[in-house]
N, C-alpha and C positions, 0 to 999 in steps of 0.2 A: 253292727246293725245290719239286717238283711236288706233293708230298702236301699235301693240304688238312686243315683242322680237321675238316671233314665226314668225310673218309675215316677219320680216326683216331677220331672219335666213332662212326662206324659199327662199327669194330673193337670198341670198348668195348662198345657196345650188343650186338653179336653174341656176344661173349664172356660177357657177363652173362646173355644168353638161353640159352646152353648149360646154365647150371646153375639157372635159375630154378625148375624143378620140384622141385629137391632143396634144401630149405630149410636143411639142416645145413651147406651149402657156403658158405664164405666165400672171396672173391678179393680179393687185395691187388695192386695195381700196385706192383712193386719198383723200376721205373725205365724211362725212356725213353732210348734210346741211338740218336740219329739216326733210322734208318728201322726200328729194331727196339724191341720191348717186352719186359719181363719181368713175369711174374705168379707169384704163390704162391697156392695155395688148398688146401683140405682137402676130400678125397673119400673118404667112407666110413672116416674115421679115418686115412687115409694123406695125407701132404703131398706135393703135386705142385707142381713148379716148371717154368716153360717160357718160352723165348724165342720170339717170334712176330713174324712179318711178313706184310704184304699185298703183292701184286704192284704194281709201279709201272705195268706195261702188260700187257694180256692181248689175245690174238689168237685167233680162231676161224676154222676152215677154211671154214664155212658161215655166210653172212650170216643174221642174224635168229634165230639160236639163242640161248637164254637160258641162264645159269648162275646157281647159288647163290653164296654166299660162298666166298672163296678165301683160305687161310691156310697158310703154312709154319711148322711147329712143330718145336722141339728140346726135348724134355721129359725131366725128371729126376723119378723117384719116390723120396722119401727112404727110407721104411720097406720098399720093395721092392727096394732096391739096384740100381735101374735108372738109369743115368746116360746122358743125351744120346741118347734115342731120337728118330730123325728120322721124320716123317710130314707129309703135306699133305692138307689138306681141298681137294679139287679143284674142287667146285662142280657136279658131275654124277656120275651112276653111271659108273664107269669099265668099259671093255671088259676083262674080267678075263683075257681071252687075250692081251692087249696087254703091252707093256713100256714104261710111262712111264720117263722119264730126267730126271736132274738133270745139268745141265752148267754147269761153272765153268771158264772158260778153255779148255784142251785136255782137261781131265778130264771123263769122264762115268760116271755111276753109274746102274745099272739098278734099277728099282723094280717092285713089283707092286701091284695094286689090288683093293680089295674095297668095294663100295658107293661112297661118294663119298671114300674115303681111300686114299692110297698110302703104301707104306713102302719102305725099302731092301730089295732082294731079299736081300742078304747082310748080316747084322749085323756081319761082320768088316770091312766097308767104312766102318763109321761114323766111326772116326777119320780115315781118308782124306778123307772128305767134309768133316768139321769142319775138318780142316787146310786144305782148298781154300777153304772158306767164310772162313776167317781170312785167307787170302792174297789172295783175290779181290776184285772190286769189284761184280760183277754175277753173277747166277745165272739160269739158265733152267730151267724145269720144262716138259716137254712130255708130253701124255698124249692118249689117244683115248677118246671116250665110247662107251657101249654102242651107240649109234646111228651111230657111225662118224665123228663130228666130232673133228677135231684141235684141240688147243689148245696155245698157247705162252704161258707166263706169265714175265715178266722181273721179278726181284727185285733190289733194291739191297741190297748186302752192308755198306753203311756202318753202322756200330754193331753189326754181328753179333758181333764178338769180345767186346765189352764186355757185350752182352745174354747170350751164352753163358756167360760167367764169372759174371754176376750169377745166373742161373738155378741153376748148380751151387752157388754160395755160399748161396743162399736156401734150399736144401734140404739143408744140412749139419746 
């Protein structure tokens, strides 16, 4: 397995850093499923659960460019009745006029970006994307930064199905 303990530790430290300022929040690791993890936490009185992965490989079109942390999330909000919202922290400000994409096999899903996050352009494609994730073994996310640098991130989908199911169950 290419993933190191260091990479997983970095994921945990980053996720804990996301909520450090909000003392009322508690995050619980619900499970590790091959290359995916599931967490549950409380945010402002709402329970949020998510499956999350980090890329196995990243490529940038311009050498020497730096990026922040990169994560693919599928989030469920219990009290808000939102199930399986897909978004990616891409690690740089996205060109908001571009169309980032997620590709799994022959299927491609268009996204839009704001700041360092991208979401599915059409919510109606969520089930199709999740189905492709369950059937696939690798996923590619491509995007363009506000400065014109193209990125390609490769994710393993090993464990994604179990992590997705765990996130939904954790928020029921």
